[in-house]
C-alpha positions as CSV (number, residue, x, y, z in Angstrom):
1,M,0.0,0.0,0.0
2,T,2.8,2.4,0.8
3,L,4.3,2.1,-2.7
4,A,1.0,2.9,-4.3
5,Y,0.5,5.8,-2.0
6,D,4.0,7.2,-2.7
7,I,3.3,6.9,-6.5
8,A,0.0,8.8,-6.1
9,T,1.7,11.4,-4.0
10,T,4.6,11.8,-6.5
11,T,2.2,11.9,-9.4
12,V,-0.1,14.6,-8.0
13,T,2.7,16.8,-6.7
14,G,4.8,16.3,-9.8
15,L,2.0,17.2,-12.2
16,M,1.2,20.3,-10.1
17,A,4.8,21.5,-10.1
18,G,5.1,20.7,-13.8
19,N,1.8,22.5,-14.6
20,E,2.9,25.6,-12.7
21,L,6.3,25.5,-14.4
22,A,4.6,25.3,-17.8
23,V,2.4,28.3,-17.0
24,A,5.5,30.3,-16.0
25,A,7.8,29.2,-18.8
26,F,5.5,28.7,-21.8
27,A,1.9,29.9,-21.4
28,H,2.1,33.3,-19.9
29,P,5.2,34.5,-21.9
30,Q,3.2,33.7,-25.0
31,L,0.2,35.7,-23.7
32,H,2.5,38.7,-23.2
33,R,3.5,38.4,-26.9
34,L,-0.1,38.8,-28.0
35,D,-1.7,42.0,-28.9
36,K,-3.1,43.6,-25.7
37,N,-6.7,43.3,-27.1
38,V,-6.3,39.6,-27.5
39,H,-4.5,39.2,-24.2
40,V,-7.2,41.0,-22.3
41,Q,-9.8,38.5,-23.8
42,I,-7.8,35.4,-22.8
43,A,-6.5,36.4,-19.3
44,P,-9.8,36.4,-17.5
45,L,-10.7,33.0,-18.9
46,L,-7.5,31.4,-17.8
47,A,-7.7,33.1,-14.4
48,R,-11.2,31.8,-13.8
49,V,-10.5,28.2,-14.8
50,L,-7.2,27.9,-13.0
51,G,-8.5,29.8,-10.0
52,T,-11.2,27.1,-9.7
53,V,-9.1,24.0,-10.2
54,M,-5.8,24.9,-8.5
55,P,-7.0,25.3,-4.9
56,L,-8.3,21.7,-4.9
57,W,-5.2,20.4,-6.5
58,Y,-2.9,22.2,-4.1
59,G,-4.9,21.0,-1.1
60,L,-4.9,17.4,-2.4
61,A,-1.2,17.5,-2.9
62,L,-0.6,18.8,0.6
63,V,-2.8,16.1,2.2
64,L,-0.9,13.4,0.2
65,I,2.5,14.8,1.2
66,L,1.4,15.0,4.9
67,G,0.2,11.4,4.6
68,A,3.5,10.3,3.1
69,A,5.4,12.2,5.9
70,Y,3.4,10.3,8.5
71,E,3.9,7.0,6.7
72,H,7.7,7.5,6.5
73,R,8.2,8.9,10.0
74,P,10.1,9.7,12.2
75,F,10.1,13.4,11.2
76,S,13.4,14.1,13.0
77,R,15.7,12.3,10.6
78,G,16.0,10.3,7.3
79,P,13.2,10.2,4.7
80,G,10.6,11.4,7.1
81,L,12.5,14.6,7.7
82,F,12.7,15.4,3.9
83,I,9.1,14.6,3.4
84,A,8.1,16.8,6.4
85,L,10.2,19.6,5.0
86,A,8.4,19.1,1.6
87,A,5.1,19.4,3.4
88,S,6.1,22.5,5.2
89,L,7.4,24.2,2.0
90,W,4.2,23.1,0.2
91,A,2.1,24.7,3.0
92,L,4.2,27.8,2.9
93,T,3.5,28.0,-0.9
94,I,-0.2,27.7,-0.3
95,V,-0.1,30.6,2.2
96,F,2.1,32.6,-0.2
97,S,-0.4,31.9,-3.0
98,V,-3.5,32.9,-1.0
99,T,-2.0,36.1,0.3
100,M,-0.1,37.3,-2.8
101,L,-1.3,35.6,-6.0
102,V,-5.0,34.9,-5.4
103,P,-6.1,38.6,-4.9
104,I,-4.4,39.5,-8.2
105,N,-5.9,36.4,-9.9
106,N,-9.4,37.3,-8.6
107,R,-9.1,40.9,-10.1
108,I,-8.0,39.5,-13.4
109,A,-10.8,36.8,-13.4
110,K,-13.4,39.5,-12.9
111,L,-11.9,41.7,-15.6
112,N,-14.3,43.0,-18.2
113,P,-12.3,42.6,-21.5
114,D,-14.4,45.3,-23.2
115,Q,-13.6,47.8,-20.4
116,P,-10.4,46.6,-18.6
117,Y,-9.3,48.5,-15.5
118,D,-6.3,50.8,-15.9
119,C,-3.6,48.7,-14.4
120,W,-4.7,45.2,-15.5
121,L,-1.5,44.6,-17.5
122,Q,0.7,45.6,-14.5
123,D,-1.4,43.2,-12.4
124,R,-0.6,40.4,-14.9
125,C,3.1,41.2,-14.9
126,R,3.1,41.3,-11.0
127,W,1.3,38.0,-10.9
128,D,3.9,36.5,-13.3
129,Q,6.7,37.7,-11.1
130,L,5.2,36.3,-7.9
131,H,4.3,33.1,-9.8
132,Q,8.0,32.6,-10.6
133,V,8.7,32.6,-6.8
134,R,5.9,30.1,-6.3
135,V,7.3,27.8,-9.0
136,I,10.7,27.8,-7.3
137,L,9.1,26.9,-4.0
138,L,7.0,24.1,-5.6
139,I,10.0,22.6,-7.3
140,M,12.0,22.7,-4.1
141,A,9.2,21.0,-2.2
142,F,8.9,18.4,-5.0
143,L,12.6,17.6,-4.9
144,L,12.5,17.3,-1.1
145,L,9.6,14.9,-1.5
146,L,11.5,12.8,-4.0
147,T,14.5,12.8,-1.8
148,G,12.5,11.5,1.1
149,L,10.6,8.9,-1.0
150,F,13.8,7.6,-2.7
151,G,15.7,7.6,0.6
152,S,12.9,5.5,2.0
153,S,13.0,3.1,-0.9
154,A,16.7,2.8,-0.8
155,A,16.6,2.1,2.9
156,S,14.1,-0.6,2.5
157,I,16.1,-2.3,-0.3
158,T,19.3,-2.6,1.8
């Protein structure tokens, strides 16, 4: 059961980190290359759909990481420590997202493309800058999770 749980945890968190990396590295840079009239049409749609799905995905990933930390305890050393650190960093990322990114995303999601508010493009740029920080935190958390899970697997083999 532990192996299946670890695979599910790795899959959910890896896909989340990869999705957020793809948004930062590929999707949003292309939006900024579009004409502003096209960009203002697309940005609220993306903000709404991602703003709906992502909180559930982030929460599920955190619950899975916490479960993995519990399964691979103790938290004071070895694999359990790495997984607990991953959970802490993931939780910090959620707090960072809720306090810094969500308010901007909500403004963009409510944006009327026919009459955008004055600083909508500055909001988009600020969101992208903050999102880059979030991506770094997520990748660090994912690497800590992998280190813990692989450390646990290596320990059980020997």
